[in-house]
C-alpha positions in Angstrom: 41.9 -49.9 -85.4 37.8 -49.7 -84.7 36.6 -47.4 -82.7 33.7 -48.3 -80.6 30.6 -46.2 -80.4 29.4 -46.1 -76.3 25.6 -45.6 -76.3 24.8 -42.5 -74.5 22.7 -42.9 -71.3 19.8 -41.3 -71.9 16.7 -39.7 -69.6 13.4 -41.9 -69.2 11.3 -39.1 -70.3 8.4 -41.1 -70.1 7.3 -40.0 -66.9 8.3 -36.4 -66.9 4.9 -35.6 -68.9 3.0 -37.3 -65.9 4.7 -35.3 -63.1 3.8 -31.8 -65.0 0.4 -32.9 -65.6 0.6 -33.9 -62.1 2.2 -30.2 -60.7 -0.2 -28.9 -62.0 -2.9 -29.9 -60.8 -1.3 -29.5 -58.1 -1.4 -25.9 -58.3 -4.6 -25.8 -59.8 -5.7 -27.0 -56.4 -4.5 -25.6 -54.1 -4.0 -21.7 -56.3 -6.7 -19.3 -54.8 -8.1 -17.4 -56.7 -8.5 -13.9 -55.0 -12.1 -12.0 -55.8 -12.9 -9.1 -57.5 -14.3 -6.1 -55.8 -18.2 -5.2 -56.1 -20.8 -4.6 -54.7 -24.4 -6.2 -54.4 -27.4 -3.9 -56.4 -31.1 -4.6 -57.4 -31.9 -3.0 -60.1 -35.2 -0.7 -60.9 -37.5 -2.7 -62.6 -38.9 0.1 -65.7 -41.5 1.9 -66.2 -44.5 -0.2 -67.2 -46.9 2.3 -67.7 -46.1 6.0 -68.6 -45.1 9.1 -67.5 -42.0 7.8 -66.4 -40.0 11.0 -64.9 -39.8 11.5 -61.4 -40.4 15.0 -60.3 -38.8 15.9 -57.7 -37.6 18.6 -55.7 -34.0 20.4 -56.3 -33.7 20.1 -53.0 -33.9 16.1 -52.9 -30.9 15.0 -54.4 -27.9 15.1 -53.8 -24.7 15.5 -56.6 -22.3 13.2 -56.5 -19.3 13.5 -58.7 -16.5 11.9 -59.4 -13.9 12.9 -61.9 -11.1 12.0 -64.0 -8.8 12.0 -60.6 -11.1 10.5 -59.2 -11.7 13.8 -56.8 -15.0 13.7 -55.5 -17.6 17.0 -56.0 -21.2 16.7 -53.7 -22.6 19.9 -53.9 -20.6 21.7 -55.9 -18.0 21.1 -53.3 -14.2 18.4 -52.9 -14.4 16.8 -50.4 -12.3 13.3 -49.3 -13.7 10.3 -49.3 -13.6 10.2 -46.1 -16.1 12.9 -46.0 -18.3 10.8 -48.0 -20.8 8.7 -45.2 -20.8 11.7 -42.9 -22.5 13.7 -45.8 -25.0 11.3 -46.9 -26.4 10.7 -44.2 -26.7 14.4 -43.0 -28.5 14.7 -46.3 -30.7 12.1 -45.5 -31.5 12.4 -42.2 -31.9 15.7 -42.5 -35.8 16.0 -41.9 -36.3 18.8 -44.0 -40.5 19.2 -44.1 -40.8 17.8 -40.5 -42.5 14.7 -41.5 -40.1 11.5 -40.3 -41.0 11.1 -36.7 -37.2 8.6 -35.8 -35.8 11.1 -38.3 -32.2 13.4 -36.1 -32.0 15.8 -38.8 -31.0 19.4 -38.0 -34.2 20.0 -40.6 -31.6 22.6 -43.1 -32.9 24.1 -46.3 -31.0 23.3 -48.6 -31.0 19.4 -47.5 -33.2 16.9 -47.6 -37.7 16.7 -47.6 -36.7 13.6 -46.0 -36.0 10.3 -46.0 -38.1 8.5 -48.5 -37.9 11.4 -50.6 -33.8 11.4 -50.9 -32.2 10.8 -54.0 -28.3 10.4 -54.2 -27.8 11.4 -57.5 -24.4 9.8 -58.9 -22.1 11.1 -62.0 -19.3 9.7 -63.0 -16.7 9.8 -65.3 -15.7 7.3 -68.0 -12.1 7.1 -66.8 -12.6 7.1 -63.7 -11.0 4.5 -62.2 -12.7 1.5 -61.1 -10.9 1.7 -57.3 -12.5 4.8 -56.6 -16.0 4.3 -57.8 -16.1 1.0 -55.8 -15.0 3.4 -52.8 -17.7 5.5 -53.4 -20.3 3.2 -53.8 -19.8 1.5 -50.5 -19.6 5.5 -48.3 -23.0 5.7 -49.8 -24.1 1.8 -48.4 -22.1 2.3 -45.1 -24.1 6.1 -45.1 -27.5 3.9 -45.5 -26.3 0.8 -43.4 -25.5 2.7 -40.2 -28.7 5.0 -40.5 -31.1 1.7 -40.7 -28.9 0.2 -38.0 -30.0 3.5 -35.8 -33.1 3.0 -36.6 -33.4 -0.7 -35.8 -32.3 -0.3 -33.3 -34.0 2.5 -32.0 -38.0 2.4 -33.6 -37.4 -1.7 -33.4 -35.0 -2.2 -31.0 -33.6 -5.2 -32.7 -29.9 -5.8 -33.7 -29.3 -5.5 -37.6 -28.4 -9.2 -37.8 -31.6 -9.8 -35.9 -34.6 -8.6 -37.7 -37.3 -10.2 -39.0 -38.4 -10.3 -42.8 -41.0 -8.6 -41.8 -38.7 -5.8 -40.2 -36.1 -5.8 -43.2 -39.2 -4.5 -44.9 -39.9 -1.5 -42.7 -35.8 -0.8 -42.0 -35.7 -0.3 -45.4 -38.8 1.4 -46.0 -38.0 3.9 -43.3 -34.9 4.4 -45.5 -35.2 3.2 -49.1 -32.2 3.1 -51.3 -32.7 5.7 -54.4 -29.7 6.3 -56.0 -29.2 7.3 -60.5 -26.3 6.6 -61.4 -24.6 8.4 -64.9 -21.7 9.3 -67.3 -20.7 12.4 -67.2 -20.9 14.3 -70.5 -17.4 14.1 -72.0 
């Protein structure tokens, strides 16, 4: 007796590659890529004519440190991230030498002479987290944005959204963002 070979049913796999390709294209087109956190900064120009050192009085430098544990220290005092913007604002807007006609500061002896002299010195540990660094940068930027907004509304009588190019220049000249960044030494 002879055994008959039954033919096994097979799945046509020719179109499977086309379907997989179409699914891949579909997911690539519809997927959203999360945006990276970051900040927009314009780097200062290189010094062309030495000497390039800036001599400034110590009271005009606000020292902000970010350590390995993401703790923030401002002028040798540990502070929380929520306090950074207010401390930066108070330092920059101090008007220690009474030369600033638009400043509202209390003229403290240990804060900046005026906004044009104020320097924020930011030092970060290489082991500090990127999120803490970005949050700290954002708080410093927020302080300057608040000061610039107040200047625009009180002095120029214009909101930040409606500033002309000349007004933007005036606001940035009134409160220049001077930031010095460095990594702390191990």
